[in-house]
C-alpha positions as a printed Julia matrix, in Angstrom:
400×3 Matrix{Float64}:
 118.82  119.09   94.14
 115.66  119.68   92.06
 113.13  122.39   92.92
 110.84  121.6    95.88
 107.47  120.0    95.19
 104.42  121.54   96.8
 101.91  119.37   98.64
  98.81  121.58   98.58
  96.32  118.73   98.98
  97.83  117.64  102.3
  98.11  121.23  103.49
  94.5   121.93  102.57
  93.32  118.78  104.33
  95.04  119.75  107.57
  93.48  123.23  107.41
  89.98  121.86  106.84
  90.26  119.33  109.63
  91.14  122.08  112.07
  87.71  123.61  111.46
  86.09  120.75  113.38
  88.91  119.22  115.44
  91.03  120.73  118.22
  93.95  118.41  117.42
  95.28  117.06  114.12
  97.85  114.26  114.14
 100.17  114.21  111.11
 101.63  110.74  111.16
 104.37  109.42  108.89
 107.89  107.95  108.77
 110.98  109.98  109.49
 112.11  112.33  106.7
 108.84  112.1   104.73
 108.25  115.87  104.86
 106.09  116.38  107.96
 108.21  119.21  109.36
 108.32  121.02  105.99
 104.55  120.85  105.74
 104.1   122.07  109.31
 106.38  125.04  108.73
 104.42  125.96  105.61
 101.27  126.02  107.73
 103.07  128.03  110.44
 103.89  130.79  107.96
 100.17  131.35  107.32
  98.98  132.01  110.89
 100.25  132.89  114.38
 102.07  129.81  115.59
 104.11  128.48  118.49
 106.49  125.76  117.3
 108.09  123.14  119.56
 110.7   120.81  118.09
 111.02  118.13  120.74
 114.4   117.03  119.35
 115.73  120.5   120.18
 116.99  120.61  123.81
 115.81  124.22  124.11
 112.21  123.39  123.17
 112.39  120.29  125.32
 113.35  122.51  128.23
 110.51  124.94  127.52
 108.12  122.07  128.18
 109.62  121.04  131.51
 106.32  122.25  133.02
 104.03  121.44  130.09
 100.72  122.76  131.43
 102.32  126.04  132.44
 103.97  126.35  129.0
 101.01  125.36  126.82
  97.92  126.69  128.6
  98.49  130.42  127.84
  99.18  129.88  124.11
  96.78  131.06  121.43
  96.37  130.22  117.75
  98.22  127.19  116.37
 100.64  125.12  118.46
 102.88  122.62  116.67
 104.54  119.74  118.54
 107.14  118.1   116.3
 108.35  114.54  117.09
 105.75  114.25  119.83
 106.51  110.57  120.44
 109.53  111.77  122.43
 107.15  113.18  125.07
 104.17  110.79  125.41
 103.32  112.35  128.78
 102.04  115.39  126.86
  98.96  113.59  125.51
  96.84  113.66  128.73
  97.63  117.38  128.98
  96.53  117.95  125.38
  93.23  116.26  126.23
  92.58  118.83  128.97
  93.6   121.74  126.72
  91.45  120.47  123.84
  88.34  120.4   126.04
  88.42  124.12  126.91
  85.51  126.27  125.75
  85.96  128.59  124.04
  89.0   126.95  122.44
  91.95  129.38  122.44
  94.44  127.13  120.61
  94.56  124.17  118.27
  97.37  121.63  118.17
  99.19  120.06  115.23
 101.01  116.97  116.48
 103.73  115.43  114.28
 104.85  111.9   114.96
 106.75  109.0   113.47
 104.31  106.31  114.59
 106.22  104.83  117.49
 104.17  102.5   119.71
 104.21  105.13  122.48
 102.71  107.73  120.15
  99.95  105.49  118.87
  99.04  104.25  122.34
  99.09  107.76  123.79
  96.74  109.09  121.14
  94.29  106.2   121.36
  94.12  106.29  125.15
  94.11  110.05  125.78
  92.76  111.84  122.71
  89.94  109.64  121.41
  87.2   111.78  119.88
  89.4   114.89  119.92
  91.93  114.17  117.17
  91.81  113.76  113.39
  94.5   111.57  111.85
  96.25  112.52  108.61
  98.56  109.76  107.35
 101.56  111.04  105.41
 104.25  109.34  103.39
 106.7   110.42  100.72
 105.69  111.88   97.38
 103.12  110.1    95.22
 102.22  110.38   91.56
  99.6   113.09   92.12
 102.41  115.28   93.47
 105.25  114.4    91.08
 103.22  113.89   87.89
 103.27  110.95   85.48
 106.41  112.22   83.74
 108.32  111.3    86.9
 106.88  107.77   87.21
 110.16  105.95   86.66
 112.11  108.3    88.91
 109.52  108.02   91.7
 109.43  104.23   91.44
 113.23  103.91   91.29
 114.19  106.49   93.93
 111.13  106.21   96.18
 109.07  109.03   97.62
 111.26  110.42  100.4
 111.74  114.05   99.33
 115.52  114.19   99.61
 115.89  110.92   97.72
 113.46  111.87   94.96
 114.79  115.43   94.55
 118.5   114.5    94.6
 120.61  115.89   91.77
 121.33  112.46   90.31
 120.76  108.77   90.98
 124.05  108.35   92.84
 123.18  111.16   95.28
 119.75  109.59   95.76
 121.26  106.17   96.44
 123.75  107.66   98.92
 120.98  109.49  100.78
 118.98  106.26  101.1
 122.01  104.36  102.39
 122.62  107.08  104.98
 118.92  107.09  105.93
 118.94  103.34  106.56
 122.04  103.58  108.73
 120.79  106.57  110.74
 117.33  105.08  111.11
 118.68  101.85  112.57
 121.45  103.33  114.71
 119.74  106.46  116.07
 116.05  106.9   115.27
 114.82  103.53  116.49
 116.71  103.96  119.75
 114.83  107.22  120.32
 111.65  105.18  120.07
 112.94  102.96  122.88
 114.05  100.1   120.6
 117.06   98.39  122.15
 117.7    95.81  119.43
 121.26   96.01  118.09
 121.4    97.92  114.76
 123.45   95.12  113.18
 120.71   92.58  113.95
 117.97   94.83  112.57
 120.01   95.58  109.44
 120.49   91.86  108.74
 116.79   91.32  109.31
 115.79   94.24  107.06
 118.04   92.97  104.27
 116.47   89.55  104.6
 112.92   90.9   104.53
 113.72   92.91  101.39
 114.19   89.59   99.6
 110.76   88.49  100.92
 109.08   91.69   99.7
 105.67   90.76   98.27
 105.83   87.2    99.62
 104.08   85.25  102.38
 105.65   85.87  105.77
 107.32   82.85  107.34
 108.85   83.81  110.68
 110.3    80.36  111.32
 112.1    80.25  107.96
 113.56   83.72  108.37
 114.49   82.94  111.97
 116.43   79.86  110.89
 118.28   81.92  108.26
 119.24   84.52  110.87
 119.8    82.11  113.75
 117.02   83.7   115.81
 113.72   82.53  117.31
 110.56   83.13  115.29
 109.23   85.32  118.12
 112.31   87.53  117.81
 111.94   88.08  114.07
 108.23   88.81  114.56
 109.2    91.5   117.07
 111.71   92.93  114.58
 108.98   93.1   111.94
 106.57   94.81  114.31
 109.23   97.41  115.14
 109.76   98.34  111.49
 106.02   98.25  110.8
 105.37  100.56  113.74
 107.89  103.02  112.31
 105.93  103.0   108.99
 108.73  101.62  106.83
 107.21   98.14  106.5
 103.68   97.03  105.68
 102.08   93.8   106.89
  99.16   93.0   104.6
  96.79   90.56  106.33
  95.2    87.59  104.54
  91.48   87.31  103.88
  89.99   83.88  104.44
  86.47   82.53  104.76
  84.62   79.25  104.41
  85.07   78.51  100.7
  85.53   74.76  100.88
  89.23   75.06  100.04
  92.47   75.59  101.94
  93.58   79.21  102.12
  96.74   81.02  103.18
  96.44   82.49  106.68
  99.82   84.25  107.03
 100.39   87.89  106.1
 102.46   89.29  103.25
 105.24   91.79  103.91
 106.3    94.84  101.89
 108.75   97.68  102.22
 106.55  100.74  101.91
 109.11  102.84  100.03
 110.36  101.42   96.74
 113.63  103.37   96.91
 114.55  101.77  100.23
 113.69   98.37   98.77
 116.06   98.91   95.85
 118.86  100.06   98.16
 118.47   97.05  100.46
 118.48   94.73   97.45
 121.65   96.4    96.12
 120.08   97.29   92.76
 122.37   99.89   91.21
 120.21  101.48   88.51
 116.79  101.46   86.89
 118.24   99.39   84.05
 119.43   96.84   86.62
 115.96   96.83   88.18
 114.37   95.96   84.81
 116.57   92.86   84.65
 116.23   91.92   88.33
 114.17   88.92   89.55
 112.32   91.24   91.98
 111.07   93.56   89.22
 107.49   92.3    89.45
 107.48   92.37   93.25
 108.9    95.9    93.25
 106.14   97.1    90.92
 103.54   95.32   93.02
 104.64   97.11   96.18
 104.92  100.5    94.49
 101.54  100.24   92.77
  99.91   98.89   95.93
 101.0   101.93   97.96
  99.57  104.22   95.27
  96.34  102.21   95.31
  96.0   102.27   99.09
  96.43  106.05   99.09
  93.79  106.33   96.39
  91.35  104.13   98.32
  92.04  105.98  101.56
  93.59  102.97  103.33
  90.21  101.25  103.56
  89.97   97.76  105.0
  92.4    95.86  102.78
  93.74   92.31  102.48
  95.3    89.88  100.04
  93.82   86.48   99.26
  95.55   83.24   98.35
  94.41   79.62   98.12
  96.67   76.6    98.51
  95.68   75.6    94.97
  97.6    78.62   93.62
  94.8    81.11   92.97
  95.47   84.51   94.53
  94.57   88.18   94.54
  97.14   90.88   95.26
  94.75   93.26   97.03
  91.15   92.96   98.25
  89.4    96.19   99.31
  86.0    96.44  100.99
  83.69   99.4   100.42
  80.09   99.61  101.64
  79.7    95.85  101.71
  81.15   95.38   98.22
  84.43   93.75   97.3
  86.95   95.11   94.84
  90.01   93.23   93.67
  93.35   94.54   92.41
  96.19   92.88   90.54
  99.49   94.68   89.85
 101.23   93.77   86.61
 104.33   95.3    85.05
 103.11   94.64   81.53
 101.93   96.66   78.53
  98.92   94.47   77.73
  97.93   92.34   80.76
  95.24   89.72   80.35
  92.66   88.15   82.65
  94.31   85.15   84.29
  92.67   81.98   85.54
  93.75   83.01   89.04
  91.85   86.29   88.78
  88.78   84.49   87.44
  88.91   82.11   90.41
  89.23   85.04   92.82
  86.23   86.72   91.2
  84.11   83.61   91.59
  85.21   82.61   95.11
  85.25   86.12   96.6
  82.24   87.45   94.66
  84.09   90.55   93.51
  82.02   93.55   92.48
  84.79   94.61   90.12
  88.48   93.91   89.49
  91.32   96.12   88.31
  94.68   95.28   86.8
  97.02   98.19   87.58
  99.88   98.62   85.11
 102.31  101.39   84.05
 101.06  104.25   81.9
  97.89  106.32   81.92
  95.54  104.45   79.57
  92.6   102.45   80.9
  90.27  100.03   79.13
  87.84   97.2    79.88
  88.7    93.54   79.38
  85.25   92.28   80.37
  82.16   93.61   82.08
  83.74   92.98   85.51
  87.45   93.71   84.99
  89.45   96.58   83.54
  93.06   97.53   83.01
  93.88  100.82   84.76
  97.04  102.76   84.0
  98.55  103.93   87.27
  98.38  107.52   86.08
  94.59  107.24   85.87
  94.12  105.28   89.09
  93.08  108.13   91.41
  90.5   109.49   88.97
  88.98  106.08   88.32
  88.72  105.09   91.98
  87.41  108.48   93.1
  84.39  107.87   90.85
  83.94  104.3    91.99
  84.48  104.7    95.74
  82.94  108.06   96.64
  83.09  109.11  100.28
  83.99  112.12  102.41
  87.54  112.87  101.3
  90.41  115.27  101.39
  91.09  117.05   98.11
  93.87  114.59   97.31
  91.29  111.8    97.08
  92.32  110.06  100.3
  89.82  109.14  102.96
  90.01  111.21  106.12
  89.75  109.25  109.35
  88.81  110.5   112.75
  89.64  108.88  116.06
  86.75  107.7   118.2
């Protein structure tokens, strides 16, 4: 396995948020590196660490108020979704003055975790979204490897492509057979695996629950529930449509994406990067990969796609301070302005549009549109969309 990659921007953001928040929630999918980051923070200050998957730590919290109230410094609760009853207690502990302890809560975005935070900790917790590695952490030299293997640390850092592929296959199996059951999901792993394979072929397309349901022999309400389960676990993304009164028919169903490109390639059975370059889903794979990089760079602002029944569409529409910015994702060396993008500019009144492609070079195509190499994306958008940010360029959100 390759040498570990540091994530100083995320670590620094967590530290800074603790200056003004009693609780920080580090939220991301399983195996994305949350525990590694938390242990790095624990080495820098007095810390009490509770791994709620460890029966011993679980037992220590049998009487949670008695166990947590005397603690000082930093308290880390790993896999907190396993104990949602802790959140009302954290609210009481976070309201003490003076504040003797601060809490770092790690979670994998189960519905119980999200609901517990929103109901119990509003106004007391800062959220830090976390995923696998991105280009700011791996560097542009690793673009192809990051795109092909995905950002999960053990997949990206594997000694070779075969080890990476095997890790992803094992992750998918464990995730479906064990992890989702810990979240209270009782759907049979075989059914979810069939569904996930099917959705991989719809990656980057308009969601049609009835069509997928017919293919799987299930009701459309069942497949919608399956999608919500995987979305809640942060392995799928549902991108909502934007529609308004434009005097034309517009698409009103969401698009679906696998958030990690490596998992997408495994589910599609693509054996190598060379095979990916010849695969019909090449463009869709690039679109999903580049979209995740873009959403991190924009801080997960209010985002949509737009599509008209006439065929005009826009891959990503982002709002910032009342202005609209459009993004297209093209796996091409010299992309051009399409009629579809011109229609989107006119109908949506875009402030500016970007065509995100491989590489690091950027240049203007017109006074309203520019080609941006993905390696230059963060720098360009940080100048265009300034706001209170973490040092990685991502917007920091606070509950309440």
